[in-house]
Structure formats: structure tokens, C-alpha cells
PAKOL-253586 format. One record per atom (N, C-alpha, C, O): residue number from 1; residue in one letter; chain; x, y, z. Coordinates in pm, 1 decimal, padded with zeros to 6 digits. Layout:
REM residues N
 pos code unit        X        Y        Z
 NUM    a    A        X        Y        Z
...
This chain:
REM residues 140
 pos code unit        X        Y        Z
   1    m    A  03699.3  10176.0  02354.5
   1    m    A  03593.4  10110.0  02428.1
   1    m    A  03645.5  10006.2  02476.9
   1    m    A  03701.9  09929.3  02399.1
   2    y    A  03641.1  09976.6  02614.0
   2    y    A  03693.7  09856.5  02685.7
   2    y    A  03579.7  09757.3  02738.9
   2    y    A  03460.1  09786.4  02741.8
   3    e    A  03630.8  09645.5  02777.4
   3    e    A  03545.4  09551.7  02839.2
   3    e    A  03534.7  09545.7  02989.5
   3    e    A  03626.4  09569.9  03067.9
   4    t    A  03416.1  09511.9  03018.8
   4    t    A  03381.2  09527.9  03176.2
   4    t    A  03349.6  09413.6  03215.0
   4    t    A  03298.9  09329.5  03140.7
   5    s    A  03379.3  09393.2  03354.7
   5    s    A  03342.6  09243.9  03375.6
   5    s    A  03186.4  09257.1  03434.9
   5    s    A  03147.2  09369.2  03467.3
   6    p    A  03109.8  09157.2  03446.7
   6    p    A  02983.0  09184.8  03506.6
   6    p    A  02999.4  09269.5  03663.0
   6    p    A  03103.8  09272.3  03728.1
   7    m    A  02896.6  09321.7  03694.2
   7    m    A  02871.3  09401.8  03795.4
   7    m    A  02836.7  09299.5  03899.2
   7    m    A  02750.9  09218.7  03863.7
   8    v    A  02895.3  09283.2  04044.8
   8    v    A  02867.6  09195.8  04133.1
   8    v    A  02783.0  09339.8  04251.7
   8    v    A  02834.5  09444.6  04290.7
   9    c    A  02663.8  09292.9  04274.7
   9    c    A  02579.9  09377.9  04394.5
   9    c    A  02584.0  09313.7  04510.2
   9    c    A  02551.4  09196.3  04528.0
  10    v    A  02637.6  09414.8  04616.9
  10    v    A  02656.5  09397.5  04734.3
  10    v    A  02566.2  09492.9  04825.2
  10    v    A  02572.8  09615.4  04815.4
  11    a    A  02459.7  09410.3  04937.1
  11    a    A  02365.1  09513.0  05032.3
  11    a    A  02451.4  09485.4  05135.4
  11    a    A  02502.6  09374.2  05149.2
  12    a    A  02476.2  09600.1  05226.1
  12    a    A  02522.0  09570.7  05348.9
  12    a    A  02455.1  09655.9  05474.5
  12    a    A  02379.9  09749.7  05447.9
  13    a    A  02482.0  09623.9  05600.1
  13    a    A  02391.5  09729.1  05666.2
  13    a    A  02472.0  09756.2  05816.1
  13    a    A  02520.7  09671.7  05891.3
  14    a    A  02468.1  09890.6  05829.7
  14    a    A  02538.9  09953.7  05955.1
  14    a    A  02440.6  09948.8  06067.5
  14    a    A  02352.0  10033.2  06081.3
  15    l    A  02460.8  09838.5  06154.1
  15    l    A  02353.7  09805.2  06286.9
  15    l    A  02413.2  09937.3  06371.5
  15    l    A  02534.6  09954.4  06382.2
  16    i    A  02325.6  10019.0  06424.2
  16    i    A  02350.0  10150.0  06515.8
  16    i    A  02293.7  10131.5  06649.4
  16    i    A  02171.9  10119.6  06662.5
  17    d    A  02374.8  10128.2  06751.7
  17    d    A  02313.6  10081.7  06860.9
  17    d    A  02252.7  10209.5  06928.9
  17    d    A  02245.2  10316.3  06868.2
  18    g    A  02214.7  10194.8  07043.1
  18    g    A  02177.2  10301.0  07140.1
  18    g    A  02242.7  10435.7  07156.4
  18    g    A  02184.3  10543.5  07166.8
  19    e    A  02389.5  10411.1  07157.4
  19    e    A  02509.1  10497.3  07183.0
  19    e    A  02557.1  10564.8  07042.7
  19    e    A  02642.6  10652.6  07031.8
  20    s    A  02486.9  10507.5  06944.2
  20    s    A  02538.7  10558.4  06831.1
  20    s    A  02662.3  10480.8  06757.9
  20    s    A  02723.1  10517.8  06657.4
  21    r    A  02677.3  10394.2  06815.3
  21    r    A  02803.2  10286.1  06778.1
  21    r    A  02763.0  10207.8  06662.0
  21    r    A  02643.5  10182.5  06646.7
  22    i    A  02854.3  10164.9  06574.5
  22    i    A  02812.6  10092.9  06443.2
  22    i    A  02911.5  09978.9  06468.3
  22    i    A  03031.5  09986.0  06495.0
  23    l    A  02825.3  09862.6  06452.1
  23    l    A  02903.0  09745.0  06440.0
  23    l    A  02972.4  09710.3  06319.3
  23    l    A  02922.7  09725.1  06207.6
  24    l    A  03094.4  09661.3  06342.3
  24    l    A  03173.9  09637.6  06216.6
  24    l    A  03197.8  09473.8  06247.8
  24    l    A  03159.9  09418.5  06351.0
  25    q    A  03271.7  09404.9  06132.3
  25    q    A  03291.6  09277.6  06118.2
  25    q    A  03429.9  09274.2  06054.5
  25    q    A  03452.1  09305.2  05937.4
  26    k    A  03515.3  09235.8  06137.7
  26    k    A  03657.5  09187.8  06051.9
  26    k    A  03658.7  09087.9  05967.0
  26    k    A  03607.2  08984.6  06009.9
  27    r    A  03701.2  09085.0  05859.0
  27    r    A  03707.1  08991.5  05786.5
  27    r    A  03827.2  08859.4  05802.0
  27    r    A  03945.8  08889.2  05816.0
  28    p    A  03796.1  08757.0  05799.2
  28    p    A  03888.0  08642.2  05817.3
  28    p    A  04009.5  08641.3  05744.8
  28    p    A  03989.3  08648.4  05623.6
  29    p    A  04124.1  08635.3  05775.8
  29    p    A  04227.8  08655.7  05749.2
  29    p    A  04262.8  08570.0  05575.4
  29    p    A  04354.9  08610.2  05504.4
  30    d    A  04197.7  08486.6  05545.9
  30    d    A  04201.2  08389.2  05445.9
  30    d    A  04111.1  08436.1  05295.2
  30    d    A  04102.5  08380.1  05185.9
  31    r    A  04048.3  08572.2  05352.6
  31    r    A  03984.7  08623.3  05234.4
  31    r    A  04023.8  08740.6  05188.0
  31    r    A  04099.8  08820.1  05243.3
  32    q    A  03953.1  08753.8  05051.1
  32    q    A  03990.2  08906.9  05013.7
  32    q    A  03983.7  09026.1  05110.5
  32    q    A  03895.2  09033.4  05195.8
  33    h    A  04059.9  09100.4  05098.7
  33    h    A  04055.5  09214.7  05217.8
  33    h    A  04048.4  09144.8  05370.9
  33    h    A  03981.6  09196.6  05460.4
  34    g    A  04118.6  09032.2  05388.2
  34    g    A  04133.6  08977.8  05535.2
  34    g    A  04197.9  09074.2  05622.9
  34    g    A  04289.0  09151.9  05594.2
  35    g    A  04122.7  09054.5  05761.7
  35    g    A  04171.1  09136.7  05839.6
  35    g    A  04165.9  09317.1  05852.7
  35    g    A  04230.7  09401.0  05915.3
  36    l    A  04055.3  09319.7  05759.9
  36    l    A  04002.4  09445.2  05767.8
  36    l    A  03857.4  09475.4  05791.3
  36    l    A  03769.8  09408.4  05736.6
  37    w    A  03832.1  09570.4  05868.0
  37    w    A  03672.5  09589.7  05902.2
  37    w    A  03578.1  09639.7  05793.9
  37    w    A  03594.8  09732.6  05714.9
  38    e    A  03473.4  09555.6  05808.5
  38    e    A  03380.9  09606.5  05678.0
  38    e    A  03226.7  09611.9  05752.5
  38    e    A  03208.4  09554.7  05860.0
  39    f    A  03135.9  09675.2  05694.1
  39    f    A  02990.0  09668.8  05726.4
  39    f    A  02967.5  09509.2  05673.1
  39    f    A  03013.8  09453.2  05573.7
  40    p    A  02871.0  09455.5  05787.7
  40    p    A  02852.1  09306.9  05736.6
  40    p    A  02742.0  09320.7  05632.5
  40    p    A  02670.4  09419.9  05618.2
  41    g    A  02737.1  09193.4  05552.2
  41    g    A  02662.3  09186.2  05428.0
  41    g    A  02673.0  09096.8  05313.2
  41    g    A  02727.6  08989.9  05340.4
  42    g    A  02644.5  09108.2  05221.1
  42    g    A  02688.9  09008.8  05095.9
  42    g    A  02613.5  09035.2  04978.3
  42    g    A  02534.2  09128.4  04964.6
  43    k    A  02643.1  08945.8  04891.6
  43    k    A  02598.2  08964.3  04729.5
  43    k    A  02467.3  08946.3  04747.3
  43    k    A  02419.1  08864.7  04825.8
  44    i    A  02383.7  09047.4  04650.7
  44    i    A  02211.5  09024.6  04616.0
  44    i    A  02212.1  08890.9  04524.8
  44    i    A  02267.4  08909.3  04416.3
  45    e    A  02165.4  08768.6  04544.7
  45    e    A  02118.4  08688.6  04474.4
  45    e    A  02036.7  08687.1  04374.4
  45    e    A  01948.8  08772.2  04388.2
  46    k    A  02027.4  08619.1  04267.8
  46    k    A  01954.0  08634.6  04160.1
  46    k    A  01782.5  08611.2  04201.8
  46    k    A  01734.0  08505.4  04241.9
  47    g    A  01714.8  08731.4  04181.3
  47    g    A  01582.1  08709.1  04191.4
  47    g    A  01567.4  08766.7  04349.7
  47    g    A  01474.0  08720.4  04415.1
  48    e    A  01630.1  08836.7  04394.7
  48    e    A  01644.8  08899.8  04546.0
  48    e    A  01679.7  09078.6  04525.0
  48    e    A  01758.5  09119.3  04439.5
  49    g    A  01623.2  09146.5  04596.4
  49    g    A  01637.9  09257.2  04599.8
  49    g    A  01744.8  09314.0  04701.6
  49    g    A  01806.0  09224.3  04759.5
  50    p    A  01777.4  09430.0  04733.0
  50    p    A  01865.4  09467.3  04798.5
  50    p    A  01842.9  09440.8  04952.1
  50    p    A  01929.1  09391.2  05024.7
  51    i    A  01722.5  09477.7  04991.8
  51    i    A  01682.0  09505.0  05127.2
  51    i    A  01651.7  09344.0  05152.7
  51    i    A  01676.3  09292.6  05261.9
  52    g    A  01609.2  09286.6  05067.7
  52    g    A  01616.2  09138.4  05100.8
  52    g    A  01732.6  09062.9  05126.5
  52    g    A  01742.2  08967.8  05204.1
  53    a    A  01817.0  09110.6  05058.0
  53    a    A  01966.2  09044.9  05081.1
  53    a    A  02026.6  09115.7  05231.8
  53    a    A  02089.0  09051.7  05316.3
  54    v    A  02001.2  09221.2  05238.8
  54    v    A  02039.4  09253.4  05372.8
  54    v    A  01974.8  09164.2  05499.4
  54    v    A  02032.3  09120.1  05598.9
  55    i    A  01841.7  09154.4  05461.1
  55    i    A  01779.4  09088.1  05591.2
  55    i    A  01848.0  08926.2  05584.9
  55    i    A  01899.0  08877.1  05685.6
  56    r    A  01843.1  08871.1  05487.1
  56    r    A  01884.8  08733.8  05462.3
  56    r    A  02057.2  08753.5  05512.9
  56    r    A  02089.6  08661.4  05587.8
  57    e    A  02142.3  08828.9  05493.1
  57    e    A  02269.9  08797.6  05515.1
  57    e    A  02299.5  08858.8  05662.8
  57    e    A  02401.4  08828.1  05724.5
  58    i    A  02224.6  08927.0  05702.0
  58    i    A  02258.3  09005.2  05829.9
  58    i    A  02185.9  08866.9  05944.1
  58    i    A  02218.3  08856.4  06062.4
  59    g    A  02102.5  08789.1  05884.8
  59    g    A  02034.5  08682.8  05958.5
  59    g    A  02173.5  08578.1  05978.8
  59    g    A  02228.7  08547.9  06084.6
  60    e    A  02202.0  08542.8  05863.6
  60    e    A  02323.1  08431.8  05846.6
  60    e    A  02441.8  08464.5  05912.9
  60    e    A  02500.5  08383.4  05984.6
  61    e    A  02485.8  08595.0  05890.1
  61    e    A  02630.2  08639.9  05942.4
  61    e    A  02637.6  08665.8  06111.8
  61    e    A  02728.3  08650.5  06193.6
  62    l    A  02492.9  08713.9  06122.6
  62    l    A  02509.8  08775.8  06285.0
  62    l    A  02403.8  08690.3  06355.3
  62    l    A  02405.3  08702.0  06477.9
  63    g    A  02333.9  08626.7  06316.6
  63    g    A  02218.8  08580.2  06386.7
  63    g    A  02119.6  08673.2  06429.0
  63    g    A  02055.5  08634.4  06526.6
  64    v    A  02087.3  08789.5  06381.7
  64    v    A  02004.7  08878.8  06431.5
  64    v    A  01903.2  08878.1  06313.4
  64    v    A  01936.3  08869.1  06195.1
  65    l    A  01768.5  08889.2  06362.2
  65    l    A  01653.4  08924.9  06268.2
  65    l    A  01650.1  09091.1  06250.7
  65    l    A  01679.4  09163.7  06345.7
  66    i    A  01616.8  09137.2  06137.8
  66    i    A  01598.1  09272.8  06109.8
  66    i    A  01480.0  09272.7  06022.7
  66    i    A  01466.1  09170.3  05955.7
  67    k    A  01383.6  09373.5  06007.6
  67    k    A  01263.8  09377.9  05948.7
  67    k    A  01308.3  09517.6  05853.4
  67    k    A  01379.6  09611.2  05889.6
  68    a    A  01236.0  09496.0  05710.2
  68    a    A  01255.1  09573.6  05608.6
  68    a    A  01217.7  09725.0  05653.8
  68    a    A  01288.3  09812.9  05604.4
  69    e    A  01129.7  09758.8  05729.2
  69    e    A  01072.9  09859.7  05794.2
  69    e    A  01165.1  09948.8  05871.4
  69    e    A  01150.9  10070.7  05880.8
  70    d    A  01266.9  09873.7  05929.3
  70    d    A  01351.6  09922.0  06003.9
  70    d    A  01496.5  09980.5  05937.7
  70    d    A  01582.7  10044.0  05998.4
  71    l    A  01497.1  09939.9  05794.4
  71    l    A  01628.8  09975.0  05720.8
  71    l    A  01613.6  10089.8  05636.7
  71    l    A  01525.8  10092.6  05550.5
  72    f    A  01704.7  10199.0  05658.5
  72    f    A  01715.4  10303.4  05601.4
  72    f    A  01831.8  10330.3  05502.2
  72    f    A  01944.2  10302.7  05544.1
  73    p    A  01820.6  10379.9  05378.2
  73    p    A  01936.5  10417.9  05294.6
  73    p    A  02063.0  10503.0  05356.4
  73    p    A  02042.6  10605.8  05421.1
  74    v    A  02161.1  10465.5  05337.9
  74    v    A  02275.0  10536.7  05382.9
  74    v    A  02355.8  10637.5  05238.9
  74    v    A  02373.8  10757.7  05219.2
  75    s    A  02383.7  10524.5  05170.5
  75    s    A  02499.6  10533.3  05083.5
  75    s    A  02510.7  10431.7  04976.5
  75    s    A  02459.7  10323.1  05003.7
  76    f    A  02571.7  10445.1  04849.9
  76    f    A  02636.7  10338.3  04770.5
  76    f    A  02776.6  10393.3  04728.8
  76    f    A  02797.4  10514.5  04735.5
  77    c    A  02880.8  10300.0  04682.5
  77    c    A  02992.8  10311.1  04643.5
  77    c    A  03008.4  10204.4  04515.1
  77    c    A  02973.7  10086.8  04525.5
  78    a    A  03053.7  10249.9  04417.3
  78    a    A  03068.4  10106.2  04304.0
  78    a    A  03233.1  10136.7  04317.6
  78    a    A  03281.2  10235.2  04373.7
  79    s    A  03302.5  10036.0  04257.3
  79    s    A  03426.5  10048.4  04195.9
  79    s    A  03430.4  10084.9  04044.4
  79    s    A  03344.3  10070.0  03957.6
  80    e    A  03549.2  10134.1  04039.0
  80    e    A  03568.5  10197.4  03916.3
  80    e    A  03581.2  10118.9  03781.2
  80    e    A  03630.1  10006.3  03790.8
  81    a    A  03555.8  10148.8  03695.5
  81    a    A  03510.4  10081.3  03575.3
  81    a    A  03677.7  10017.3  03508.2
  81    a    A  03779.9  10083.9  03525.4
  82    g    A  03679.0  09907.6  03447.7
  82    g    A  03786.1  09835.6  03436.4
  82    g    A  03860.2  09784.3  03545.7
  82    g    A  03967.5  09728.3  03523.3
  83    a    A  03806.7  09799.0  03687.9
  83    a    A  03862.8  09731.0  03782.6
  83    a    A  03859.8  09573.1  03758.8
  83    a    A  03781.4  09526.0  03676.4
  84    h    A  03928.1  09509.2  03816.9
  84    h    A  03922.0  09354.7  03822.6
  84    h    A  03808.7  09318.5  03826.8
  84    h    A  03761.4  09249.9  03736.2
  85    r    A  03739.3  09355.7  03931.8
  85    r    A  03559.7  09317.5  03943.5
  85    r    A  03508.2  09427.2  03970.5
  85    r    A  03567.4  09505.4  04044.8
  86    q    A  03405.5  09452.5  03924.5
  86    q    A  03307.7  09568.9  03909.9
  86    q    A  03214.1  09540.7  04041.7
  86    q    A  03135.6  09446.2  04032.4
  87    v    A  03216.9  09617.4  04166.3
  87    v    A  03124.5  09609.8  04263.8
  87    v    A  03039.8  09699.2  04285.7
  87    v    A  03093.9  09809.8  04281.8
  88    l    A  02905.8  09704.9  04312.0
  88    l    A  02831.9  09790.1  04345.1
  88    l    A  02753.3  09774.1  04504.2
  88    l    A  02652.7  09704.5  04517.6
  89    l    A  02811.5  09843.6  04609.2
  89    l    A  02785.7  09813.4  04751.6
  89    l    A  02680.8  09947.1  04812.5
  89    l    A  02698.9  10067.2  04832.5
  90    l    A  02575.0  09860.7  04826.7
  90    l    A  02470.0  09953.8  04896.5
  90    l    A  02473.5  09948.9  05067.3
  90    l    A  02480.9  09849.2  05139.1
  91    l    A  02467.8  10052.6  05095.3
  91    l    A  02481.1  10059.3  05256.7
  91    l    A  02360.3  10108.3  05291.4
  91    l    A  02307.3  10203.9  05234.7
  92    y    A  02291.1  10018.4  05425.7
  92    y    A  02167.4  10072.0  05502.0
  92    y    A  02201.3  10064.2  05613.4
  92    y    A  02289.2  09989.8  05657.1
  93    g    A  02128.8  10148.2  05679.4
  93    g    A  02155.7  10168.9  05868.2
  93    g    A  01992.6  10094.7  05903.3
  93    g    A  01886.4  10092.8  05841.1
  94    c    A  02037.9  10038.7  06034.0
  94    c    A  01940.4  09990.4  06107.7
  94    c    A  01967.3  09994.2  06263.8
  94    c    A  02052.7  09935.1  06329.9
  95    r    A  01877.9  10073.0  06297.9
  95    r    A  01859.7  10071.4  06461.9
  95    r    A  01799.7  10014.2  06559.1
  95    r    A  01809.7  10047.3  06677.2
  96    t    A  01710.6  09893.5  06499.5
  96    t    A  01631.8  09818.2  06526.9
  96    t    A  01642.3  09668.1  06487.5
  96    t    A  01636.0  09638.0  06368.3
  97    w    A  01659.6  09564.4  06591.6
  97    w    A  01662.2  09434.6  06535.2
  97    w    A  01651.4  09358.9  06637.2
  97    w    A  01669.6  09416.9  06744.3
  98    h    A  01624.6  09232.2  06642.9
  98    h    A  01616.8  09130.9  06733.2
  98    h    A  01721.6  09023.9  06755.7
  98    h    A  01747.5  08948.7  06661.7
  99    g    A  01774.3  09012.0  06853.2
  99    g    A  01917.0  08911.3  06884.5
  99    g    A  02018.8  09004.4  06914.8
  99    g    A  02026.5  09125.9  06896.7
 100    d    A  02116.7  08898.1  06978.6
 100    d    A  02238.2  08942.7  06970.2
 100    d    A  02319.2  08921.8  06876.9
 100    d    A  02333.5  08806.4  06836.6
 101    p    A  02399.6  09039.3  06813.6
 101    p    A  02456.2  08977.2  06720.1
 101    p    A  02585.5  08885.6  06763.3
 101    p    A  02646.6  08900.3  06869.2
 102    r    A  02612.0  08801.2  06675.5
 102    r    A  02750.6  08696.7  06701.4
 102    r    A  02810.4  08697.2  06553.3
 102    r    A  02755.8  08731.9  06448.6
 103    c    A  02909.7  08659.4  06570.9
 103    c    A  03024.9  08652.7  06436.5
 103    c    A  03017.0  08516.3  06394.6
 103    c    A  02978.2  08421.6  06463.1
 104    e    A  03058.9  08514.2  06270.9
 104    e    A  03081.8  08369.5  06205.3
 104    e    A  03241.7  08315.8  06253.9
 104    e    A  03321.3  08394.6  06305.0
 105    e    A  03267.3  08202.2  06235.1
 105    e    A  03416.9  08147.4  06288.7
 105    e    A  03511.4  08211.5  06209.4
 105    e    A  03505.7  08213.9  06086.5
 106    g    A  03610.7  08271.0  06286.8
 106    g    A  03730.3  08292.4  06213.5
 106    g    A  03702.3  08499.7  06187.6
 106    g    A  03791.9  08577.0  06153.6
 107    a    A  03567.1  08535.7  06215.0
 107    a    A  03587.6  08680.6  06197.0
 107    a    A  03572.9  08731.1  06340.1
 107    a    A  03568.7  08655.9  06437.5
 108    e    A  03564.6  08876.8  06346.1
 108    e    A  03550.6  08949.7  06500.3
 108    e    A  03463.7  09057.6  06450.6
 108    e    A  03459.3  09094.9  06333.3
 109    l    A  03383.3  09112.9  06564.9
 109    l    A  03303.3  09205.9  06596.9
 109    l    A  03317.5  09319.5  06651.0
 109    l    A  03372.4  09293.7  06758.1
 110    a    A  03301.1  09440.0  06643.8
 110    a    A  03349.1  09537.0  06721.1
 110    a    A  03234.2  09646.9  06699.9
 110    a    A  03177.7  09674.1  06594.0
 111    w    A  03215.0  09699.3  06817.4
 111    w    A  03117.7  09807.2  06830.4
 111    w    A  03200.9  09939.8  06833.6
 111    w    A  03272.7  09964.8  06930.4
 112    v    A  03188.3  10042.8  06703.3
 112    v    A  03275.0  10159.9  06701.2
 112    v    A  03222.4  10294.5  06691.1
 112    v    A  03156.7  10326.5  06592.1
 113    a    A  03244.0  10369.8  06778.0
 113    a    A  03195.3  10491.7  06766.2
 113    a    A  03207.9  10610.3  06673.1
 113    a    A  03311.0  10676.5  06661.5
 114    t    A  03106.9  10629.8  06614.7
 114    t    A  03082.0  10723.9  06454.1
 114    t    A  03214.4  10777.7  06434.6
 114    t    A  03271.3  10759.8  06326.9
 115    r    A  03271.5  10845.1  06533.1
 115    r    A  03397.2  10948.6  06523.6
 115    r    A  03501.3  10857.0  06487.9
 115    r    A  03589.0  10889.0  06407.7
 116    d    A  03496.9  10757.6  06537.0
 116    d    A  03624.1  10664.0  06504.5
 116    d    A  03611.4  10561.5  06397.1
 116    d    A  03679.3  10458.9  06401.7
 117    l    A  03537.7  10582.1  06312.8
 117    l    A  03497.1  10484.7  06178.2
 117    l    A  03612.7  10504.8  06090.8
 117    l    A  03650.2  10413.9  06016.7
 118    a    A  03670.1  10615.9  06094.8
 118    a    A  03759.0  10657.2  05999.6
 118    a    A  03921.3  10612.9  06024.2
 118    a    A  04011.2  10613.0  05940.2
 119    s    A  03927.0  10581.8  06142.1
 119    s    A  04057.8  10502.3  06202.5
 119    s    A  04053.5  10378.9  06192.9
 119    s    A  04156.8  10318.0  06220.8
 120    c    A  03936.8  10304.6  06151.9
 120    c    A  03941.7  10164.2  06134.3
 120    c    A  03985.2  10137.9  05964.0
 120    c    A  03939.9  10197.5  05866.3
 121    a    A  04073.3  10043.7  05967.2
 121    a    A  04130.9  09992.4  05823.1
 121    a    A  04005.1  09889.3  05772.5
 121    a    A  03964.5  09785.1  05824.0
 122    m    A  03955.2  09969.5  05636.6
 122    m    A  03852.5  09896.7  05585.0
 122    m    A  03874.8  09866.4  05438.1
 122    m    A  03981.3  09913.5  05398.3
 123    p    A  03802.2  09798.5  05342.2
 123    p    A  03844.6  09764.7  05207.4
 123    p    A  03751.8  09893.0  05139.5
 123    p    A  03643.0  09931.0  05182.9
 124    p    A  03824.0  09947.9  05023.3
 124    p    A  03825.2  10066.3  04958.9
 124    p    A  03679.9  10103.6  04968.2
 124    p    A  03642.4  10209.1  05019.4
 125    l    A  03585.1  09996.9  04907.6
 125    l    A  03457.5  10051.5  04888.6
 125    l    A  03401.3  10076.2  05011.1
 125    l    A  03301.9  10148.6  05006.5
 126    d    A  03440.4  10031.7  05135.9
 126    d    A  03360.0  10074.5  05278.6
 126    d    A  03418.2  10215.2  05322.8
 126    d    A  03359.7  10277.2  05411.6
 127    v    A  03512.0  10257.9  05273.5
 127    v    A  03570.9  10411.3  05328.3
 127    v    A  03481.6  10492.2  05296.2
 127    v    A  03439.3  10564.8  05386.2
 128    p    A  03435.1  10503.7  05185.6
 128    p    A  03319.4  10624.3  05170.1
 128    p    A  03194.7  10602.7  05209.8
 128    p    A  03116.5  10697.6  05212.9
 129    l    A  03161.1  10496.3  05240.9
 129    l    A  03035.7  10442.5  05295.7
 129    l    A  03055.0  10501.8  05455.4
 129    l    A  02982.0  10588.0  05504.3
 130    a    A  03149.1  10448.0  05512.7
 130    a    A  03178.5  10511.1  05636.3
 130    a    A  03166.0  10644.2  05659.7
 130    a    A  03107.2  10682.5  05760.8
 131    k    A  03223.4  10738.2  05563.4
 131    k    A  03211.6  10861.6  05585.5
 131    k    A  03081.6  10923.4  05554.4
 131    k    A  03051.9  11031.4  05605.5
 132    a    A  03026.4  10880.6  05498.5
 132    a    A  02881.9  10900.1  05462.2
 132    a    A  02791.4  10885.8  05594.1
 132    a    A  02712.4  10971.0  05634.6
 133    l    A  02813.1  10785.8  05641.4
 133    l    A  02745.7  10730.9  05767.7
 133    l    A  02756.4  10827.0  05864.6
 133    l    A  02663.1  10867.2  05934.1
 134    h    A  02908.9  10876.3  05870.9
 134    h    A  02935.6  10940.1  05961.8
 134    h    A  02870.9  11094.8  05981.5
 134    h    A  02827.9  11147.5  06084.1
 135    v    A  02878.4  11135.5  05875.0
 135    v    A  02806.7  11270.0  05806.2
 135    v    A  02654.8  11259.5  05876.3
 135    v    A  02610.8  11329.9  05967.1
 136    m    A  02592.9  11156.8  05810.4
 136    m    A  02471.5  11138.1  05857.2
 136    m    A  02428.2  11143.6  06004.8
 136    m    A  02330.8  11207.6  06044.4
 137    l    A  02505.0  11075.0  06077.3
 137    l    A  02456.7  11063.1  06219.8
 137    l    A  02531.0  11168.5  06306.6
 137    l    A  02498.4  11189.1  06423.6
 138    e    A  02614.8  11222.9  06255.1
 138    e    A  02697.9  11329.4  06347.7
 138    e    A  02654.6  11454.6  06323.7
 138    e    A  02651.3  11542.1  06410.2
 139    y    A  02610.7  11473.1  06176.6
 139    y    A  02564.6  11623.2  06163.0
 139    y    A  02409.8  11647.3  06120.3
 139    y    A  02366.5  11752.7  06073.7
 140    a    A  02342.1  11540.9  06142.8
 140    a    A  02198.7  11528.3  06106.8
 140    a    A  02100.3  11613.9  06201.7
 140    a    A  01978.7  11612.0  06182.3
């Protein structure tokens, strides 16, 4: 038996525009996975559920308002047991929001066509989520 570190739960959103493009955020270079594209989101805080975390994080990071009823589950991914830090990443999709997304200082935003998600350099846990989103949007 081996020791595991506590699991960090993260909730993220794939904002999907009218052309089925996905909003990705480029991580600042001074952070872990700096320079890689990711779905915006963040840690689920104590006493908070994943949907509440998505709403809060998207509001903080992108300055847009989303409602719980506009979110739908896409997929999840977890880091391997024994990893330096165990992470459970939950991805929600959203087609409706209020406001124009803006990025935090040091970050970049890009609208990416679903078919182009695979060509984006992403953190390891975002890659299977991008594949699941592509399947959901392209083949549904």
C-alpha cells in the first residue's frame, strides 16, 4: 500500500460560442503548466459544490456571469494515484453567458474550433477532456 496526497478538486468550463468554438485560456508562464492552453476554472473551495465553483471561477477569471441551469456535464479526468498531487478535474459545458470574456493579467484567451482542440498544447488532464468535448460536439 502507498500513501497518497489529498485530492484537489477542480471545476472548469468550456464556453461554446454560436460557431461551436471553445474558449481556451493560456496559462501565465510563471505558473505550473505555464504557456499551455486550458479550460478556465479553478479549485472547488471548502463548502462549495462544483457548479458553484465554476460560476465563481468564471466570474473571477473571465468577468462573465453564467447560471447553473446553463451548465451541462462534459467529462472528468483524474491524475494517477501516486502522482505528486492528485487532481480531479470536472469539465462543464456552457453555451449561454452574460458579458464578454476578458482574461486575467498575464493570460491570453482564444476561441478554438472544436476540430482544432487536439492541436492545442494543454496540461495533461485537459487533453482527455478536450477529446470528450470534441466527440460530444462533433458527433452528437
